[in-house]
Structures are given as structure tokens and as C-alpha cells.
C-alpha positions in Angstrom: -125.8 291.5 -113.0 -126.7 291.1 -116.7 -125.7 294.5 -118.0 -122.3 295.5 -118.6 -123.0 298.9 -117.1 -124.0 297.3 -113.8 -120.8 295.3 -113.8 -118.7 298.6 -114.4 -120.6 300.3 -111.5 -119.7 297.4 -109.2 -116.2 297.3 -110.3 -115.7 301.1 -109.6 -117.0 300.6 -106.0 -114.8 297.4 -105.7 -111.6 299.4 -106.7 -112.8 302.2 -104.1 -112.8 299.4 -101.4 -109.4 298.0 -102.4 -108.0 301.5 -102.1 -109.7 302.4 -98.9 -108.9 299.2 -97.0 -105.6 298.0 -98.6 -104.2 301.1 -100.1 -103.8 299.6 -103.5 -104.8 302.0 -106.3 -105.9 300.3 -109.4 -108.2 303.3 -110.5 -105.5 304.3 -113.2 -105.5 300.9 -114.6 -106.8 300.1 -118.1 -110.4 299.3 -117.5 -110.7 296.8 -120.3 -108.2 294.3 -119.2 -108.9 295.1 -115.4 -112.7 294.4 -115.9 -111.9 291.0 -117.8 -109.6 289.7 -114.9 -112.1 290.8 -112.2 -115.2 289.3 -114.0 -113.3 286.0 -114.5 -112.2 285.7 -110.8 -116.0 286.5 -109.7 -117.1 283.8 -112.1 -114.4 281.3 -111.3 -115.0 281.3 -107.6 -118.8 281.1 -108.0 -120.1 284.0 -106.1 -123.7 284.3 -105.7 -123.7 288.2 -105.8 -121.1 291.0 -106.5 -122.0 292.1 -102.9 -120.7 288.8 -101.6 -117.4 289.2 -103.6 -116.9 292.7 -102.5 -117.6 291.7 -98.8 -115.0 288.9 -99.0 -112.4 290.8 -100.6 -112.8 293.9 -98.0 -113.0 291.6 -95.0 -110.6 288.6 -95.8 -106.9 289.7 -96.4 -106.2 286.1 -97.5 -108.7 286.5 -100.2 -107.5 289.9 -101.1 -104.2 288.2 -101.6 -105.9 285.8 -104.1 -107.6 288.8 -105.8 -104.2 290.6 -106.2 -102.6 287.4 -107.7 -105.4 287.1 -110.3 -105.7 290.7 -111.5 -102.2 291.5 -111.7 -100.4 290.3 -114.8 -97.5 288.1 -114.4 -96.3 286.8 -117.7 -92.6 286.5 -118.0 -89.7 284.5 -119.3 -85.8 284.5 -119.1 -84.4 286.7 -121.8 -87.7 287.6 -123.1 -87.4 289.5 -126.5 -83.7 288.3 -127.0 -83.0 291.1 -129.4 -83.5 293.5 -126.5 -81.1 291.4 -124.2 -78.6 291.4 -126.9 -78.7 295.3 -127.0 -78.4 295.2 -123.3 -75.5 292.9 -123.1 -73.3 294.2 -126.0 -74.1 298.0 -125.4 -75.9 299.2 -122.4 -74.3 297.0 -119.6 -70.7 297.5 -120.8 -71.4 301.4 -120.7 -72.4 301.0 -117.1 -69.1 299.3 -116.4 -67.6 302.7 -116.2 -69.5 303.4 -112.9 -67.8 302.4 -109.5 -71.1 300.8 -108.4 -74.1 299.9 -110.5 -77.7 300.1 -109.4 -80.4 298.6 -111.6 -84.1 298.7 -110.8 -86.6 296.2 -112.4 -90.0 297.5 -111.7 -92.9 295.0 -112.2 -90.5 292.1 -111.9 -93.0 289.5 -111.7 -91.6 286.1 -110.8 -88.0 287.3 -111.3 -87.0 285.9 -114.6 -85.9 289.4 -115.9 -83.9 290.0 -112.7 -82.0 286.7 -113.1 -81.4 287.3 -116.7 -79.7 290.7 -116.2 -77.6 289.3 -113.4 -76.4 286.3 -115.8 -75.2 289.0 -118.3 -73.7 291.1 -115.6 -71.7 288.2 -114.4 -70.6 287.4 -118.0 -69.3 291.0 -118.2 -67.5 290.6 -115.2 -69.7 293.3 -113.5 -71.8 291.4 -111.1 -69.7 291.9 -108.1 -70.2 295.7 -108.2 -73.9 295.7 -109.0 -77.1 295.5 -107.2 -80.5 294.7 -108.7 -83.7 295.9 -107.1 -86.5 293.9 -108.4 -90.0 294.9 -107.2 -93.6 294.3 -108.0 -96.9 295.3 -106.3 -97.7 291.5 -105.8 -96.2 290.2 -102.7 -96.8 286.5 -103.5 -94.9 286.8 -106.9 -92.1 288.5 -105.1 -91.8 285.8 -102.6 -91.8 283.3 -105.3 -89.1 285.3 -107.3 -86.9 285.4 -104.3 -86.7 281.5 -104.2 -84.4 281.4 -107.4 -86.4 278.5 -108.9 -87.4 278.1 -112.4 -89.5 275.5 -114.1 -87.5 272.8 -116.1 -90.4 272.6 -118.5 -89.3 276.0 -119.8 -85.7 275.2 -120.0 -85.3 274.6 -123.6 -87.0 277.9 -124.3 -84.8 279.8 -121.9 -81.8 278.1 -123.3 -82.7 279.2 -126.7 -83.6 282.9 -125.6 -80.2 282.9 -124.1 -78.2 281.9 -127.0 -80.4 284.3 -129.3 -79.6 287.2 -126.8 -75.8 286.6 -127.0 -75.0 284.4 -124.2 -71.6 282.7 -124.7 -71.6 280.2 -121.7 -73.5 277.0 -121.2 -76.9 278.1 -120.0 -77.0 274.8 -117.9 -74.1 276.2 -115.8 -76.4 278.7 -114.1 -78.8 276.2 -112.5 -78.9 272.7 -110.9 -81.8 270.4 -111.8 -84.1 269.6 -108.6 -87.0 267.2 -109.5 -89.2 269.7 -111.9 -87.6 272.8 -110.9 -84.0 274.5 -111.7 -82.3 276.2 -108.8 -80.4 279.3 -110.0 -77.1 280.0 -108.8 -76.6 281.6 -105.4 -74.2 284.0 -106.7 -77.0 285.5 -108.9 -79.5 285.6 -106.1 -77.2 287.3 -103.7 -77.1 290.4 -106.0 -81.0 290.9 -106.2 -83.0 292.5 -103.6 -86.6 291.5 -104.1 -89.3 293.6 -102.4 -92.8 294.8 -102.9 -93.2 298.4 -104.5 -96.4 300.0 -105.7 -95.7 302.3 -108.8 -99.0 304.1 -108.2 -98.5 305.0 -104.6 -94.9 304.6 -103.4 -91.9 307.0 -103.8 -88.5 306.7 -105.3 -86.1 304.9 -103.1 -82.6 305.2 -104.8 -80.9 306.5 -107.8 -80.2 304.1 -110.6 -78.1 303.7 -113.7 -80.6 301.5 -115.4 -84.5 301.1 -115.0 -86.3 298.2 -116.8 -90.1 298.5 -116.7 -91.1 296.3 -119.5 -94.8 295.4 -120.3 -96.2 297.0 -117.4 -97.1 300.6 -118.2 -99.2 299.2 -121.2 -101.9 298.3 -118.6 -102.2 301.9 -117.2 -104.3 304.6 -118.3 -102.5 307.9 -119.7 -102.5 309.8 -116.6 -101.0 307.0 -114.5 -98.5 306.5 -117.2 -97.5 310.1 -116.8 -97.2 309.7 -113.0 -95.0 306.5 -113.0 -92.6 308.1 -115.8 -92.2 311.1 -113.4 -91.3 308.5 -110.7 -88.8 306.7 -113.1 -87.2 310.3 -113.9 -86.7 311.0 -110.4 -85.2 307.7 -109.8 -82.7 307.9 -112.8 -79.2 309.3 -112.8 -78.2 311.7 -115.3 -77.2 309.6 -118.4 -78.8 306.6 -117.2 -81.1 304.4 -119.3 -84.6 303.5 -119.1 -86.1 300.5 -121.0 -89.6 299.9 -121.7 -91.6 297.1 -123.4 -92.2 296.7 -127.1 -95.5 298.4 -127.2 -94.7 301.2 -124.8 -93.0 304.6 -125.5 -91.8 307.8 -123.7 -92.7 309.8 -126.8 -95.6 312.4 -125.8 -94.7 312.0 -122.2 -94.2 315.0 -120.0 -90.5 314.0 -119.5 -89.7 313.1 -123.3 -87.5 316.2 -123.8 -85.0 315.1 -121.1 -84.4 311.6 -123.0 -83.1 310.4 -126.3 -84.0 307.2 -128.0 -80.9 305.2 -127.7 -81.3 302.1 -129.9 -83.7 300.4 -132.2 -85.0 298.8 -128.8 -87.3 300.5 -126.5 -84.3 302.0 -124.7 -84.1 305.7 -123.8 -81.1 307.7 -122.2 -81.4 310.5 -119.8 -79.6 313.4 -121.4 -80.8 316.5 -119.0 
């Protein structure tokens, strides 16, 4: 297993196994980051051969779960990129207030911090009661974690600073109760979020939304898969709804770009056709 080519060949076979046995299609993911994470896990768990590694993934669902946790990206924080959340709070969410009911989809929700951040701002705008947030991720383990509504107290200082920078006007400490090393978020916030697994690659649209957030997920997909996911979002977004992407992601050059206009200096587009 010395040559990079050999690794690449084995990884293609492994991705074929994962698709065949579990129905997870990673073939459209960016190879560089995917390869790095797979090789890291292979070396971390000290396999004698790649054949043994493949066999364990194919035959042991519990180990496949570990594989899934390791190769999907789960980096998030509350009110990450405060300037984005400030735009959301002052501009986008108030516009959604004109709807009788607000549906928001957070795709690639990871451990849920983004969903709870949006819920907090909906509450501050008196919109939470008529809103429902669907928070989905391919990784069932992080979805389960997210549904617990717990945040690490070690990150509270960062989260509080982000919240203030994003335009929060209450005491952030009012939104959680401390419990040893964790903070338990308000039940009122949790009650308005539906957490579930959803695979952007293989699953279909499941509702019509006024706002879709998919930030820092698309960047890990190759061009063809990006286009497929954008089509899924387009089919899931109501007319005049909003689509928010990550700082390094864009709708420009996509097959749906002509139906959208860039709404702000942030990576937010509005569906106009």
C-alpha cells in the first residue's frame, strides 16, 4: 500500500462497497478531502491491510457507523459567521414573518448548533411559534446528538460573543441551563426543530420551504453533485424563498442560477422565478 495510486484504487472499491451495501453514495464527493479522512481512519484503527478494512466496513454495521462519523465533516458552532446571522436576523427572517407559517430547512445540520441559532432569532422576532425548522444530516450519530439540545460549556464564551456580534439583544445565558460540563438549551427551542437523517445525494425533496440553509457542505462535493443538490434545493424552495450557502460556495454557474438573484453581501440568494 505504498503508492498513492494503489490507495486511490482501493478507495474507489470501498466507495462502491458503501453504496452497494448501505446505499450511501460518496462517489461525487471531493476526492482529496475524502481520501485524507479515509486513510486517516485506516491508519488510526491499525488495520493490517486495506482488504481487512473493507471487509469490516462491509460486514459490520457498527463499524460502518464509525466510518460514517469519521469521514463526514462535523465542524460547527452557534452563530458561526456572525455577519451572516446579523443579515438573517435583521433582513431575511423579518421578511418571512409575512407568511402564515414558516418552514426552514437546515441541510447538513451536523450537531445542531445552526438550527438552535436560527430558533433563538426566530424567538426574538416573535416568529418561533409559527415556524418549523427541519434539520437534517447524512450522519445519524450527529443527528441523535443534535436532538439532545446540549452544548459544551467550554464553548459558551465563543457562542456568547458570536451571538452578540450577530445582533442578539437578550442575555445568551437565558437560553440554556448549566448542567456539569454541558448547557441544556430551552425546550421551547427544541420543540420547533425536527431532526432527521437525509442524504442530499440520494434522497428527494420532502417539503416546500421559505428558507434553506446549506452552509459549508457543498464545498465537499464535485461539480456534478453540486448541480444535483442545487436542483434538489430549487425543487424544495417556494417562490421568493431564500437559499443560504457557505462563504466559499456559490450558485453562480449552476443550472438554476438564472432563477435566482443575489440578495445581500452574504451568500444568500432569492428565488425570483
